[in-house]
FIRO-40051 format. One record per atom (N, C-alpha, C): residue in one letter; z, y, x. Coordinates in steps of 0.2 Angstrom, whole numbers, plus 2048, in hexadecimal, padded with zeros to 3 digits. Atoms other than C-alpha are relative to their C-alpha. Example, Ala and Ser with C-alpha at 12.3 -4.5 7.8 and 13.67 -1.06 7.14 Angstrom:
REM residues 2
@residu:A; zz:800; yy:7FA; xx:804 .
@residu:A; zz:827; yy:7EA; xx:83E .
@residu:A; zz:800; yy:806; xx:804 .
@residu:S; zz:7FF; yy:7FA; xx:7FC .
@residu:S; zz:824; yy:7FB; xx:844 .
@residu:S; zz:803; yy:805; xx:7FC .
//
This chain:
REM residues 100
@residu:M; zz:7FC; yy:7FA; xx:7FD .
@residu:M; zz:5E8; yy:F8C; xx:C9F .
@residu:M; zz:7FA; yy:804; xx:803 .
@residu:L; zz:805; yy:7FB; xx:7FE .
@residu:L; zz:5DD; yy:F9B; xx:CA3 .
@residu:L; zz:802; yy:803; xx:806 .
@residu:T; zz:7FE; yy:7FD; xx:7FA .
@residu:T; zz:5DC; yy:FA3; xx:CB4 .
@residu:T; zz:800; yy:807; xx:7FE .
@residu:S; zz:800; yy:7F9; xx:801 .
@residu:S; zz:5DE; yy:FB6; xx:CB7 .
@residu:S; zz:7F9; yy:803; xx:7FF .
@residu:K; zz:808; yy:7FF; xx:801 .
@residu:K; zz:5CB; yy:FB7; xx:CB9 .
@residu:K; zz:7FD; yy:7FF; xx:7F9 .
@residu:Q; zz:803; yy:801; xx:807 .
@residu:Q; zz:5C7; yy:FAF; xx:CA9 .
@residu:Q; zz:803; yy:804; xx:7FC .
@residu:R; zz:7FD; yy:7FB; xx:805 .
@residu:R; zz:5D4; yy:FB9; xx:C9F .
@residu:R; zz:7FD; yy:807; xx:801 .
@residu:A; zz:802; yy:7F9; xx:7FF .
@residu:A; zz:5CD; yy:FC9; xx:CA6 .
@residu:A; zz:7F9; yy:801; xx:7FC .
@residu:Y; zz:806; yy:801; xx:803 .
@residu:Y; zz:5BC; yy:FC3; xx:CA1 .
@residu:Y; zz:7FF; yy:800; xx:7F9 .
@residu:L; zz:800; yy:801; xx:807 .
@residu:L; zz:5C0; yy:FBE; xx:C90 .
@residu:L; zz:804; yy:807; xx:7FD .
@residu:R; zz:7FE; yy:7FA; xx:803 .
@residu:R; zz:5CB; yy:FCF; xx:C8D .
@residu:R; zz:7FA; yy:805; xx:800 .
@residu:G; zz:806; yy:7FC; xx:800 .
@residu:G; zz:5BA; yy:FD8; xx:C91 .
@residu:G; zz:7FC; yy:7FF; xx:7FA .
@residu:I; zz:804; yy:803; xx:807 .
@residu:I; zz:5B1; yy:FCE; xx:C83 .
@residu:I; zz:804; yy:803; xx:7FA .
@residu:A; zz:7FC; yy:7FE; xx:806 .
@residu:A; zz:5BE; yy:FD1; xx:C77 .
@residu:A; zz:801; yy:806; xx:7FE .
@residu:S; zz:7FF; yy:7F9; xx:801 .
@residu:S; zz:5C0; yy:FE3; xx:C79 .
@residu:S; zz:7FB; yy:803; xx:7FB .
@residu:N; zz:804; yy:7FE; xx:805 .
@residu:N; zz:5B1; yy:FE4; xx:C6E .
@residu:N; zz:801; yy:7FD; xx:7F9 .
@residu:Y; zz:7FE; yy:805; xx:805 .
@residu:Y; zz:5B8; yy:FD8; xx:C61 .
@residu:Y; zz:804; yy:804; xx:7FA .
@residu:D; zz:7FD; yy:7FE; xx:806 .
@residu:D; zz:5BF; yy:FDD; xx:C4F .
@residu:D; zz:806; yy:7FB; xx:7FF .
@residu:T; zz:7FB; yy:804; xx:802 .
@residu:T; zz:5D0; yy:FD6; xx:C4A .
@residu:T; zz:7FE; yy:7FC; xx:7FA .
@residu:I; zz:801; yy:805; xx:806 .
@residu:I; zz:5CD; yy:FC7; xx:C3E .
@residu:I; zz:805; yy:7FD; xx:7FC .
@residu:Y; zz:7F9; yy:803; xx:803 .
@residu:Y; zz:5DE; yy:FC1; xx:C3A .
@residu:Y; zz:806; yy:804; xx:801 .
@residu:Q; zz:7FA; yy:7FC; xx:800 .
@residu:Q; zz:5EE; yy:FC9; xx:C37 .
@residu:Q; zz:806; yy:7FC; xx:7FF .
@residu:V; zz:7FA; yy:804; xx:801 .
@residu:V; zz:600; yy:FC2; xx:C38 .
@residu:V; zz:804; yy:805; xx:7FB .
@residu:G; zz:7FD; yy:7FC; xx:805 .
@residu:G; zz:609; yy:FC8; xx:C29 .
@residu:G; zz:808; yy:7FE; xx:7FE .
@residu:K; zz:7FA; yy:802; xx:803 .
@residu:K; zz:619; yy:FC6; xx:C1F .
@residu:K; zz:802; yy:7F9; xx:801 .
@residu:S; zz:7FE; yy:808; xx:801 .
@residu:S; zz:618; yy:FB3; xx:C1E .
@residu:S; zz:800; yy:7FD; xx:807 .
@residu:G; zz:801; yy:802; xx:7F9 .
@residu:G; zz:616; yy:FB2; xx:C31 .
@residu:G; zz:7FB; yy:7FB; xx:802 .
@residu:V; zz:805; yy:805; xx:7FE .
@residu:V; zz:60D; yy:FA4; xx:C39 .
@residu:V; zz:800; yy:7FA; xx:7FD .
@residu:T; zz:800; yy:805; xx:804 .
@residu:T; zz:609; yy:F97; xx:C2E .
@residu:T; zz:7FA; yy:7FA; xx:801 .
@residu:E; zz:804; yy:806; xx:7FE .
@residu:E; zz:601; yy:F86; xx:C2F .
@residu:E; zz:7F8; yy:801; xx:7FD .
@residu:A; zz:805; yy:800; xx:803 .
@residu:A; zz:5F3; yy:F8A; xx:C23 .
@residu:A; zz:7FB; yy:807; xx:803 .
@residu:M; zz:804; yy:7FA; xx:7FC .
@residu:M; zz:5EF; yy:F9B; xx:C2D .
@residu:M; zz:7FD; yy:7FD; xx:807 .
@residu:C; zz:802; yy:803; xx:7FA .
@residu:C; zz:5EF; yy:F91; xx:C3D .
@residu:C; zz:7F9; yy:7FB; xx:7FF .
@residu:K; zz:805; yy:805; xx:802 .
@residu:K; zz:5E3; yy:F85; xx:C35 .
@residu:K; zz:7F9; yy:805; xx:800 .
@residu:D; zz:806; yy:7FC; xx:801 .
@residu:D; zz:5D6; yy:F94; xx:C31 .
@residu:D; zz:7FF; yy:803; xx:808 .
@residu:I; zz:800; yy:7FE; xx:7F9 .
@residu:I; zz:5DA; yy:F9B; xx:C43 .
@residu:I; zz:7FC; yy:7FA; xx:804 .
@residu:A; zz:804; yy:805; xx:7FD .
@residu:A; zz:5D5; yy:F8A; xx:C4A .
@residu:A; zz:7F9; yy:7FF; xx:7FF .
@residu:E; zz:807; yy:801; xx:801 .
@residu:E; zz:5C5; yy:F8A; xx:C41 .
@residu:E; zz:7FC; yy:806; xx:802 .
@residu:A; zz:803; yy:7FA; xx:7FD .
@residu:A; zz:5C0; yy:F9C; xx:C46 .
@residu:A; zz:7FF; yy:7FF; xx:807 .
@residu:L; zz:800; yy:800; xx:7F9 .
@residu:L; zz:5C4; yy:F98; xx:C58 .
@residu:L; zz:7FB; yy:7FB; xx:802 .
@residu:R; zz:805; yy:805; xx:7FE .
@residu:R; zz:5B8; yy:F88; xx:C57 .
@residu:R; zz:7F9; yy:803; xx:800 .
@residu:K; zz:806; yy:7FD; xx:801 .
@residu:K; zz:5AB; yy:F94; xx:C51 .
@residu:K; zz:7FE; yy:805; xx:805 .
@residu:R; zz:800; yy:7FA; xx:7FC .
@residu:R; zz:5AF; yy:FA3; xx:C5B .
@residu:R; zz:802; yy:7FF; xx:808 .
@residu:E; zz:7FC; yy:801; xx:7FB .
@residu:E; zz:5B9; yy:F9C; xx:C69 .
@residu:E; zz:805; yy:807; xx:802 .
@residu:L; zz:7FC; yy:7FA; xx:7FF .
@residu:L; zz:5C0; yy:FAE; xx:C6C .
@residu:L; zz:802; yy:805; xx:7FA .
@residu:I; zz:800; yy:7FE; xx:808 .
@residu:I; zz:5C9; yy:FB7; xx:C5D .
@residu:I; zz:806; yy:806; xx:803 .
@residu:K; zz:7FD; yy:7FA; xx:800 .
@residu:K; zz:5D3; yy:FC7; xx:C5C .
@residu:K; zz:806; yy:800; xx:7FB .
@residu:L; zz:7FB; yy:800; xx:806 .
@residu:L; zz:5E4; yy:FC7; xx:C51 .
@residu:L; zz:804; yy:805; xx:800 .
@residu:R; zz:7FC; yy:7FB; xx:800 .
@residu:R; zz:5F0; yy:FD3; xx:C4C .
@residu:R; zz:807; yy:7FE; xx:7FB .
@residu:V; zz:7F9; yy:801; xx:803 .
@residu:V; zz:603; yy:FD3; xx:C47 .
@residu:V; zz:802; yy:807; xx:7FC .
@residu:L; zz:7FF; yy:7FB; xx:805 .
@residu:L; zz:608; yy:FDE; xx:C38 .
@residu:L; zz:808; yy:802; xx:802 .
@residu:E; zz:7F9; yy:7FD; xx:7FF .
@residu:E; zz:619; yy:FE8; xx:C3A .
@residu:E; zz:805; yy:7FE; xx:7FC .
@residu:N; zz:7FC; yy:803; xx:805 .
@residu:N; zz:620; yy:FE0; xx:C2B .
@residu:N; zz:800; yy:7F8; xx:801 .
@residu:S; zz:800; yy:808; xx:7FF .
@residu:S; zz:61E; yy:FCE; xx:C32 .
@residu:S; zz:806; yy:7FE; xx:802 .
@residu:G; zz:7F9; yy:803; xx:7FE .
@residu:G; zz:62E; yy:FCD; xx:C3B .
@residu:G; zz:7FF; yy:7FC; xx:807 .
@residu:W; zz:802; yy:803; xx:7FB .
@residu:W; zz:625; yy:FC6; xx:C4A .
@residu:W; zz:7FE; yy:804; xx:806 .
@residu:T; zz:803; yy:7FC; xx:7FB .
@residu:T; zz:620; yy:FCD; xx:C5B .
@residu:T; zz:7F9; yy:7FD; xx:801 .
@residu:A; zz:806; yy:802; xx:7FF .
@residu:A; zz:60E; yy:FCC; xx:C61 .
@residu:A; zz:801; yy:7FA; xx:805 .
@residu:R; zz:7FF; yy:805; xx:7FB .
@residu:R; zz:614; yy:FC1; xx:C70 .
@residu:R; zz:802; yy:7F9; xx:7FC .
@residu:E; zz:7FE; yy:806; xx:804 .
@residu:E; zz:61D; yy:FB5; xx:C63 .
@residu:E; zz:7FB; yy:7FD; xx:7FD .
@residu:A; zz:805; yy:803; xx:804 .
@residu:A; zz:60F; yy:FB4; xx:C57 .
@residu:A; zz:7FA; yy:7FC; xx:804 .
@residu:A; zz:805; yy:802; xx:7FD .
@residu:A; zz:602; yy:FB1; xx:C65 .
@residu:A; zz:802; yy:7F9; xx:803 .
@residu:D; zz:7FE; yy:806; xx:7FC .
@residu:D; zz:60C; yy:FA3; xx:C6E .
@residu:D; zz:801; yy:7FA; xx:7FA .
@residu:A; zz:7FF; yy:805; xx:806 .
@residu:A; zz:610; yy:F9A; xx:C5C .
@residu:A; zz:7F8; yy:7FE; xx:7FE .
@residu:V; zz:807; yy:803; xx:802 .
@residu:V; zz:5FD; yy:F9B; xx:C57 .
@residu:V; zz:7FD; yy:7FC; xx:805 .
@residu:A; zz:803; yy:805; xx:7FA .
@residu:A; zz:5F7; yy:F95; xx:C68 .
@residu:A; zz:803; yy:7FA; xx:801 .
@residu:E; zz:7FC; yy:807; xx:7FF .
@residu:E; zz:603; yy:F87; xx:C68 .
@residu:E; zz:7FE; yy:7FC; xx:7FA .
@residu:M; zz:802; yy:804; xx:806 .
@residu:M; zz:5FE; yy:F82; xx:C56 .
@residu:M; zz:7F8; yy:7FE; xx:800 .
@residu:T; zz:807; yy:802; xx:801 .
@residu:T; zz:5EB; yy:F83; xx:C59 .
@residu:T; zz:7FD; yy:7FE; xx:807 .
@residu:G; zz:802; yy:803; xx:7F9 .
@residu:G; zz:5EA; yy:F7E; xx:C6C .
@residu:G; zz:7FC; yy:804; xx:803 .
@residu:A; zz:805; yy:7FB; xx:7FC .
@residu:A; zz:5E2; yy:F8E; xx:C71 .
@residu:A; zz:806; yy:803; xx:806 .
@residu:D; zz:7FD; yy:7FC; xx:7FB .
@residu:D; zz:5E7; yy:F9A; xx:C80 .
@residu:D; zz:801; yy:807; xx:7FE .
@residu:V; zz:7FF; yy:7F9; xx:800 .
@residu:V; zz:5EF; yy:FAB; xx:C7F .
@residu:V; zz:7FD; yy:804; xx:805 .
@residu:V; zz:804; yy:7FB; xx:7FB .
@residu:V; zz:5E3; yy:FB7; xx:C88 .
@residu:V; zz:804; yy:806; xx:801 .
@residu:Q; zz:7FD; yy:7FB; xx:7FF .
@residu:Q; zz:5EC; yy:FC6; xx:C85 .
@residu:Q; zz:804; yy:803; xx:7FA .
@residu:V; zz:7FD; yy:7FD; xx:806 .
@residu:V; zz:5FA; yy:FCF; xx:C7B .
@residu:V; zz:801; yy:807; xx:802 .
@residu:I; zz:7FE; yy:7F9; xx:7FF .
@residu:I; zz:5FB; yy:FE2; xx:C7A .
@residu:I; zz:802; yy:804; xx:7F9 .
@residu:G; zz:7FD; yy:7FD; xx:807 .
@residu:G; zz:605; yy:FEB; xx:C6C .
@residu:G; zz:801; yy:7FB; xx:7FB .
@residu:S; zz:7FF; yy:805; xx:807 .
@residu:S; zz:603; yy:FE2; xx:C5B .
@residu:S; zz:7FA; yy:7FB; xx:800 .
@residu:K; zz:806; yy:805; xx:802 .
@residu:K; zz:5F2; yy:FDA; xx:C5F .
@residu:K; zz:7FF; yy:7FB; xx:807 .
@residu:F; zz:800; yy:805; xx:7FB .
@residu:F; zz:5EF; yy:FCA; xx:C69 .
@residu:F; zz:7F8; yy:7FC; xx:800 .
@residu:I; zz:806; yy:803; xx:7FF .
@residu:I; zz:5E0; yy:FC0; xx:C70 .
@residu:I; zz:800; yy:7F8; xx:801 .
@residu:L; zz:800; yy:807; xx:7FF .
@residu:L; zz:5DD; yy:FAD; xx:C6F .
@residu:L; zz:7F9; yy:7FD; xx:801 .
@residu:F; zz:806; yy:803; xx:7FE .
@residu:F; zz:5D0; yy:FA3; xx:C77 .
@residu:F; zz:801; yy:7F8; xx:800 .
@residu:K; zz:800; yy:807; xx:7FF .
@residu:K; zz:5CC; yy:F90; xx:C75 .
@residu:K; zz:7F9; yy:7FD; xx:800 .
@residu:R; zz:806; yy:803; xx:7FE .
@residu:R; zz:5BD; yy:F87; xx:C7D .
@residu:R; zz:7FE; yy:7FC; xx:7FA .
@residu:N; zz:803; yy:804; xx:805 .
@residu:N; zz:5B0; yy:F7F; xx:C71 .
@residu:N; zz:7FB; yy:7FB; xx:806 .
@residu:D; zz:805; yy:804; xx:7FA .
@residu:D; zz:5AA; yy:F71; xx:C7D .
@residu:D; zz:7F9; yy:7FD; xx:7FE .
@residu:K; zz:806; yy:803; xx:804 .
@residu:K; zz:59D; yy:F6A; xx:C70 .
@residu:K; zz:7FA; yy:805; xx:800 .
@residu:D; zz:805; yy:7FB; xx:801 .
@residu:D; zz:595; yy:F7B; xx:C6D .
@residu:D; zz:803; yy:806; xx:802 .
@residu:P; zz:7FD; yy:7FA; xx:7FD .
@residu:P; zz:59B; yy:F89; xx:C79 .
@residu:P; zz:7FC; yy:806; xx:7FE .
@residu:V; zz:803; yy:7FA; xx:802 .
@residu:V; zz:598; yy:F9A; xx:C73 .
@residu:V; zz:800; yy:807; xx:805 .
@residu:I; zz:800; yy:7FA; xx:7FC .
@residu:I; zz:59E; yy:FA6; xx:C81 .
@residu:I; zz:7FE; yy:7FC; xx:806 .
@residu:E; zz:803; yy:803; xx:7FA .
@residu:E; zz:594; yy:FA3; xx:C91 .
@residu:E; zz:803; yy:804; xx:805 .
@residu:G; zz:7FF; yy:7FC; xx:7FA .
@residu:G; zz:598; yy:FA9; xx:CA3 .
@residu:G; zz:807; yy:800; xx:801 .
@residu:I; zz:7F7; yy:801; xx:7FE .
@residu:I; zz:5AC; yy:FA5; xx:CA3 .
@residu:I; zz:800; yy:7FE; xx:807 .
@residu:P; zz:7FE; yy:803; xx:7F8 .
@residu:P; zz:5B1; yy:FA4; xx:CB6 .
@residu:P; zz:802; yy:7F9; xx:7FF .
@residu:K; zz:7FD; yy:807; xx:7FF .
@residu:K; zz:5B5; yy:F93; xx:CBB .
@residu:K; zz:806; yy:800; xx:803 .
@residu:A; zz:7F9; yy:800; xx:7FE .
@residu:A; zz:5C7; yy:F8E; xx:CBE .
@residu:A; zz:7FF; yy:7FB; xx:807 .
@residu:K; zz:800; yy:804; xx:7FB .
@residu:K; zz:5C9; yy:F88; xx:CD0 .
@residu:K; zz:804; yy:7FA; xx:801 .
//
């Protein structure tokens, strides 16, 4: 669970990121979540987008993907959302505020 300060810090970093995955007609699938989990392991923070024809809202897709990958939802805005999952063995993002 992320604190508001941690979310704010991660949102600032993700503002420069490009969208790397899209949720399309097939919705949230197990194969897609496997790829997303691998991307989270390498990058820790990723931005995703929900296409209009998917039938999913960004919040629904974010919650489903986060649950299947064990990630935290950082932000949902419009059709885009940001996920974060800490890689304890090889951390990529430094300077995240500590939780109290």
